N, C-alpha and C positions, 0 to 999 in steps of 0.2 A: 592501770595508770603508769605512765612513764616518769622515772625519776632521772635528774641530771645535775651536774654542778655548773654553775656559771663561772668561766675562767675570767680572772683579772689580768689584764696586760701589763707587765712591769715597765717601769720608766727607766730608761738608760741614763748613765752619768754623762753629763755634757762635758766636752774637752776643754782643755785650757784655752782661753783666748789668745790670739797670736800677738806677739810684741809688735808694737808699732815701729814703722822704719825709722832709720837714724836721720836726723836733719841734715839739710843740704850744707855744703861748704860756705866759708865766707867769700864775699867778692872784693876785689882790690881795684882801686881806681888810680891811674897815674896821669898827671897832666904836665904837659911841658909847654912853656911859653916860647914862641917863636916870632919871627918877623911878622908873620901873618896876623891879621886882626882876629883870625878865628882860631880857636884852639881845637885840638882832637882829642877825644877821650877813648880809651880802650877798657872794657870791662870783661873780665873772665871770672868763671866760677865752675867749680865741680859740683854735679848733682849728688845728693847723699843715696846710699844704698836703701832699696825698699826692704821694709820688714818682713819676716817670714810669718805665713798664715799659721793660725793655731790648727792643731789635730782635731778632727771631728769626733764627737762623742760615739760611744758604742751603743747601739740599740738594746733594749731590754728583751729578755727570752720571753716567748709566747706561752701563755698558761696551757695546761693540758685540759682538753675536753672531758666532760663528765660521762660516765658509763651509762648506756641505755638501760632502762628498767626491763624486767622480764615480763612478757605478755602473760595474761591470766589463762587458765585452762577453760576450755569449753565445757559447759554443762552436759550430762548425759541425757539422751532422749528418754522420755517415759515409756514405759512398757504398757502395750495395749493387750490386756488379758481377756477383755469381754469377747467372746465368739458369738456370731450370729446363730440363731437357731437353725439347724439343718431341716430342710424338708424331707419327709418321709419318702421312701423309694417304694412306689406302688407298681412298679414293674414286675413282670413275672419272674418268678425264681427258676433256677435249674431244674427243680424237680416238678415243675408244672408241665402238664401235656394235655390238651384238649383240642383236638383238631376239629376245625369247622365251628367251634363255640364263641360265643361273645363273651369276653372277659370284663367284668364290672368290678372295679376296684375303688374302694372308698376309705379314706383315713377317718375312722370314727375315733373321736377324742373326748366327746362331751355328750351327756343326755340330750334327748329330743333334737338331735341333728341328723342330717341324712342327704342323700342325693337322689334325684329323680332321673330315670332313664326312660325316654319316651320313643315312640315309633309312630310316625304321621302317615296316614293314608294319602294318596293323590288329591283326593277329594272327599266330601262328606259321605259316609256309609251308613245304611239303614242296618242296625244290628238288633232289630227286633227278633226274639227268639233265638238269638245267637249265643255261643259259648266260646269264651276266649280261654285258650290253654298255654300255660307256660312251662317248659320242661327245664328245671333249674337244679343245680347243685352247688352246695358251698364247699370251696377249697380252704378257706381260712375264715373263721368267724366264731366267736363266742357269744358275747352279748349282743342284743339288737334283733332285728328280724327284717322280713321283706313284706311288702304289701303291693298287691297288684291293683290296677284301676284302668277305667275308660273315661274319655273326656270329650265333650263337644268342642267345636271350633271357635275362632274369634268372634264371629257374628251372634254366637249363643253365650259370649262372656266367658269362654273357656271353663264352663261348669263341668266338675268331674265327679266320679263316684269311686271312692276308695272301696277295696274290697277286703276280704278276710286277712288278718295278721297271721304270719307263720314265724315261728322263732327260728334264727339261724341254726340253732343247736339241733334243730330236727331235720335239717336238710343235707346231711353228710352223704347221702346216696341220691342219685337221680330221682326227683320228684316232680310229678305234674300238679301244678297249682292251676285252678280254674275260676272263671267268673261267669256266673249265669247272669247275662245283661239284663234280662227282664226282672229277675230277682233284685239285682242291684238298683234298677230304676225305681222299684217299689218301696225301697227302704225309706222309713220316715227321715225327712231332711233332704231327700234327692229329688223333691218335686220339681226342681228348676231344671234337672237333666233330661235331655231329650234323646231317647235312645235311637231315634231314627236319623239323626244327624251327628254321628260320630266322627271325629277328626282325628283322635289319636288313641293308642293304647299304651300303657307303660308299666313300670315296675319301680318301686321305691325301696332303697336299702336305708334302714333307720337304725339309729342307735338305741331307741326305746328310752326307758327311765332309768336303767342301771347298766353298769358294766360288770365285769371288765371286758374290753372290746379288743379285738385283733386289729392291729394297724399295720398295714391295710387290711380291711376286710374285703375278701374276694369271693364273688359269686360268678359261676358259670351259667350262661344261658344257651341251651342247645337248639331250642326252637319255640317260636310262638305261633299258635294256630288259631285261626277263627272258623268256627264251624256253624254254619247257618242252616235254617231248615230247608228241606228239599223243596225247590221251586223258588228259593231266592237267591240262587247263585251257589249253594253249597260252601266249601271250604275256599 
């Protein structure tokens, strides 16, 4: 808020009024009788001196303006201390080396969560009597496990058959995990699965029921091989 003083203008003293001029002189009149029937009259007079005008009054001094008030100081901005959560880095570390491998990285942070990695055939494949072999190794992993599976196509409702669970802690070295497709199709509850019309095969990295978990959990896949009986196309 600005503060100021209103100035009051002072009134000057009026000058004395001028004295009035002096009155005009008296006139004289002389009349002389002559022979003429008409007389002449001469009148003369001196005008009075004009009076001097009075001196003008002096104007009053102007008042001083008030001083302006000081402006208020601006408030300081608030501090934003809340930081967004950083996304986990799932990229390969400098110590990793697996030439020609597929690197599967999953940030496992809660029970019963996981990620599917799947590989589709160009068309439906008859896997009757076939064996699917996954060669895998865990680079980083504690809790959780992997589960392999085979699955029908969209026309069959994407019915899939999960196979045996393997703990991540057991896969520190290169290990071959296999699915016997005939045996998987015969499991109770897999009746809707059609082993003659397989669209994809896959592997799931799952947190399981308890941790602790490596974040990210990293699994290498060196190869996936489908072996079929002789006479049906082989591998």
